C-alpha positions, 0 to 999 in steps of 0.5 A: 328868280323866285322868292322862297316862302320860308317860315321856320319856327324853333320852339323851346319847351314851356317853362324852360328857364330863360334867365338873362339872354346874352348877346350872340357872341357869348355862344361859341361856334366850334364847328362850321361845315359846308359840303356841296355836291354838284352833279351835272349842274344840280347842287345839294348843299348841307350846312352844319353849325355846332355851338357851345355855351361856355357861360354860366347863364343861358345864351342865344344860339343863332344860325344865320345863313344866306341862300340863293333865291333859286334854291329850295330848302329840303331839310333842317334839323336841330340836335340838342341833348343828343336828340334830333328835332327835324323840321317838317315841310307842310302847306304854308297855312297848316304850318302857320297853324302849328306855329300859332298853336305852339305860341298860344301854349306859351312856347317861345318862337322865332321867325326865320325868313327875310328877303335879301338881294339875290338871296334869302336870309335863313335865321334861327335863334334858340336859347341855349342853357349854360354849358350846353351844346347844339347843332343846326343842319340845313340842306338846300338844293338848286339847279345852277344856271349857265350865264356868260359861259359859266356855272357859278356856285356861291356858298355863304360863309358868315358865321359871325365869329372866328371858328376853330373848325371851319371847312368848305368842301365842294365836289363837282361831278360832271360826266360830260367833262369839265372844261375849266374850274376856278375859285374866285376871291372871297366875295365880301360884297353883293356889288358887281364891282369885285366880280367883273374887274380882273382876277385875284389870288384864290383864298388862302387855305384853298386846295383844288384837285381835278380830273377830267370829270371831277373837281374837289375843292377844300377851303380850311382857313385857320383861326388866324387866317379868318381873323385877317378878314375881320374881327368877326372872321369871314363874312363873304361868299366862297365862289366856284365857277366852272364850265363843261364841254358840249360836243354834240350840237343837240346836247347831252342827255343823262338818266337815272331811275326812269327820269332824264335831263337834257342839257342844250347849250350848243357852242360855236354857232354864228350870232344872230343879229338883233333888232332891239328897242330900249324903253326907258322910264324917265318919270319923276321917280327916276330923278337923281342916281337912278337916271345917272346910273341908267345913262352910264349903263346905256352908254356902255350897252350902246358901245357893245351893239354888233355892227349888224344889229338894229336899235331904237330908243323910247323914253316915257313918263306921261309923255312918250318920245321915240328917238327914231320915229319910223323904225329902228336903224343900223348900229353903225358907229355914227348912229351909236354916237348919236344915240349916246348924245340922246341918252346923255340929254334924258331928263326925268319928270312926269308920271308913268305910262307903262301901257303907252310905252309898251304899245309904242314899242310894239308899233315900231316893230309893226311898222318895220314888218317884223310882227308877222314872222318872228324875225325880220330879214336884214341885209344879205338875207340875215335873220334878226331877233326882235327884242324889247328891253324895258326899264322902269322903277315904279307902278303905272300912274298915267294912261291905262293903270289897270295891271290886267288891262296892261297885260292884255293890251301888251299881249295883243300888241306884241302878238307872240312875236316879240321878246320882252325883257323887263327890268325892275329898278329899286324897291317901289317897282310893281315887279309881279306886273313885270313878271307877268308881262315878260312871261306872256311875251317870250322874255324874263323879268329881272330886278335891278337893285338900287345900289352903287353897282346898278349900272353894272347890273344893267350892263350884266343883264344886257350881256346875257341877251346880247348874242342870240345864237338860235330862236324859235327853238323846239326840242322833240322827243320821238317815238312816244318815249317820254312823259311829264316833260318840262318846257320844250319850246324856247323863244331864243338861246343866247350865247353862254346860257343853257336850256334844260328839259327834264322828264320821265322815260316811259321805258327806263330800260331803253338804251337811246333817246331820239331827239329832234331839234328845230330852230332858226339861226342867223341865215337859215332854219336848222333841223337836226335829229340824233339818237343820244345814248343813255347812261341808264339807271346804273350810271356811276358818279365820276367822283369817288365818295360824293354826298349820299343821294347825289346819284339820284339827282335827275329825279329831284332835278325834274321835280325842282324844274317842274315846280319852278315851271308850275309856279311861273305858269300860275302867274300867267293864268287868269282864271281861278280854277286854272291857278288852283290846279297849278297850285295844287300840282306844285304843292303836291310835288313840294310836299312829296320831295320835301321842298320849301317853296312859296307854297310850303313852310317848314316848322320845327317843334321841340316837344314838351318834357312829357313828350320828350320822355315818351318819344324815341331818340331819332338817330339822324335827320331825314334825308331828302327824298330822291325819287318820286313814289311811283314808277311806270315800269320796274328798272334793272337792278343797279349794278353800281352799289348805293350807300351801305345800310347802317349796321343795326344798333347794338343792344343788350342781348335778349334771349327768348326761353321756353318757346317751342321749336317749329316743326318742319313739315316734310314735302317733296323737293322742288324742281325749280332752281333758285335764280342766279346770283348777281355776281359769279363768286366762289361758292362756300358753305357755312352754317351758324347754329341758332340754339338759344332762340327760335326763328322770328317767323315761327309758325307757333305763337310768339308773343314777345315783341323783342327778339334777338339773333346773336348780339343785336336786338331788333324790335319786331311788331306783333303784326305785319304791315303788308304782305303777298302770299298765295295766289297771289293775295295781297293784304295791306294794313291801312296806315294809322288804322286797324283796318285791312284791305285785301285783293288778288292780282291775276298774275301770269306764270313765269312773270317776275314781279317787282314787289318793292323798289326803293332807290334811296335805300337801295332795297329791291324785292322781286318775286317769280310766279309759277303756274298752278292747276286751275280751279274747276269752279273758276276756270277763267281765273289763272292761279300762280304762286311765288316759287322764288323771291329775291331781295337785293341790297345795294351798298357802296363799301361791301359791294351790296347783297343779293338774297335769293330764297327758293324752296331748295334753300337760300343763297347770299351773294356779296363779297362771296357766295354763301349757300344756306340750306333750310336745315339746320336753323342758321343765322348769318351776319354781315354789315347791315344785314342779318339773315335767319333761316329755318325750314319750319318758318322760312327766312328772316331778312333784317336790314340795318335794324330798320327793315325786316322782311319775312319769307314764309315757306309753305310745304304740304306733306300730302298736297291736294290737286290744287295745292302747290308748295310756294313762298309768301312775302311779308313786311314786318318792319319798314322804318328803313324804307324811304318815301320814294318806295314803289313796286306792286307791294311797296307803293302802299307803304307810303300811300295816302289811303283812307277808308270812309264808312257810310253812316248806316254801315253794317245795318243791312243783311248785305256785306258792309260796303265803304269807300276806299280813297287813295289820293283822289281815286275812289273805289268801293270795297266790301267787308268780307272774312278771309283766311289771312296771316297778318301777325306772328299768329298762325293764319286765321279767319279775319275781316278785311275790306275786299277790293273788287277785281275790276277796281284793282288797277285803279287802286294801284299806281299802274297796270299789272304790266308796269310791275313786270320785270323784263326777263333780261333785267330780273334778279 
């Protein structure tokens, strides 16, 4: 379990009237909503609380939520006065500076994160004015672990009062199927006593709908039903448990958008016997309840040993005592009874010699001969897995007390052959030491909380490791088809658990993945190879209408799993440089995916009055990122639609008058047809006249920044963010700068290039290259231009759109196919889409009011031998594109690009040079003058920083070939 380092500050504006602060009960929670979508074990949970202050004075609105320790927060926002204040995830130190600076300005702050048993407590308090309303919204993500044959989702429902509208909705989507699903009684205590003793009725007001692959659970208790639990309403966890079938011994592999996840949980294998040594702390600090509970647990655990197991017991304080001095003994009924008598007589006294106890345990196995191979042979040739279960409640106080020395000594003594499971009892234990010991020696560490159910906690942990099915497991992915893979070597697989591997596919379009399993079982080695078919990037969810972004769970699961492993690996590394490298990788992923981890914090800052007046009102908090920003190869356009883009916000109609109409330039008809539409739909023709306003992309000078098509207004910037046109020549505006970079990519005729791919918004742009005559002065440089461009928008309600632009005209495929000629000028409206077409300018594609693409049509009345009619692609507005955008052009949308000029810049006669940084990659660029079209103005001479031809691939995420769409996957 990892402890989340959450630091959220909610800051009220300076000078705001606070008055008398009422107790939290004076503020009414009108709505408390929890929605959790589980897709293949990965849970995305959103909690929303809406509060109202009916009093005549200000009151304190509190958002109090308990989260699983394994969860990562990915979004938090506060909405007040119709304005949304989203939290930002920053590096912990930077977030603290923001927090401290705000407090220094006299703003009110509230600290959020404290630690609880098995959970993290997320708490925010905000002063709410009389009669005011606000809402809190929190999103967190977690990978559900399989324990004792079940996955468990526990959702905290503790609003601290009876709520008029309280709803919990859980959707479980498992493509492999669902074996069982159960709703447990509300868990009102963290103690295990009400988890293990039978079952009761499900909570009232609970409904469960289930199919073979989908389960939908709703819990909607009325105010009266909530009051039956307590005067403060429901104070507990809503718990759902389920399991899935696993038909293939080698497991289940699922993919999405170039990433894969492999679930390995074989069933019906014979249990491998174990040789287990229990090492129990009996120092003075164990006197009383701790020792009593340990004895109770050991009494039950000893009864549950399998008859073909071997076992032994070591007790330690500053004196170490071995029950059976030479080696472990069989778990016969007689031996188990004798062991129980020994445990019953244990007494606590003395100091704590952790080092000596662990070395003694290793020596026992050495005497038994089980440190050479990772198992020993028992009777009848059966394998036995060696385990050490180590329990302590304190720190080393006797013998070797240096943690680093204990770690080194234990590692050397156990030789990588023993699995060490450390149990830390109570709050005074040196748990980081136990974590490191377990990680270094094929095990895990677990906390045992000093409460009434401690004996059940101990027994529960033992049950998880009591029945090994395989050991020394290696999962191999053959043919060099994967990269950036998480852990593939596992010391053991225990009955009822699951091993998870995630990674990236080198070729997202591949149809199968060959997997090899090598492991040892109860009597022999196991080697199995299988080709597992992949569901591909076009997989659909087995449940209708789950949460937006849930389909992209594989990418986020990979990031989640990788961060967890990097943080664990950091604990194992001794040198500072290695720890720093692992930390930097984990931090980069945390920031990229907006995860609150031990390395990051989340800060919410409410702007001052002046800042509020100047800032636009956000329409909604940002959604969590769905995929990493780069990809090795473009993927096939998804057939299954993603959520529909939001319709553009209606505004007062603005009409631009007095603008000269663009003059169409006659030219020859192109020979190349437009690419086929994605669906074979009936063709119909429709022309909508645009009379009051000219096209947004007129080649004449348009200076207004607000233009209107129909009844929807869009705010169009006066310059383009980035573009590709000509041969193909790229022009990129450096973010937060007036500087521009330019470079040319040597394409190949008939290649289709993936210019933009954004899996979260469902927007994909492809461009097809056609060859042009070679320039005699540069015969070694190919010349290629775009002859058609395709814009794909995936949507869930209307089936999505495909806009194909060629020199012949424009086609729009969606509910029906629409063929639009270049003349007359026209505007076509669809939900979330506005398409304007004009021969003199080209096509304007506006998506949801937040994204605006311009496709310019270049035609020559009297072309020279080197001139070729072609298209250019420009991005004028990109607010609707997510952080996960990639592609040959799209990768620069969110890239970290910086230009560093030398101090003597511009003083010499040679072209000025500078250093261009993208992340940690550096290239040298030269300041040149080029003919560019970087605004609504006609093309003109302008300075730009030229990237040398040999440096282009260093600036990009990959090589040219990585952006070429396979012919059978193009638009």
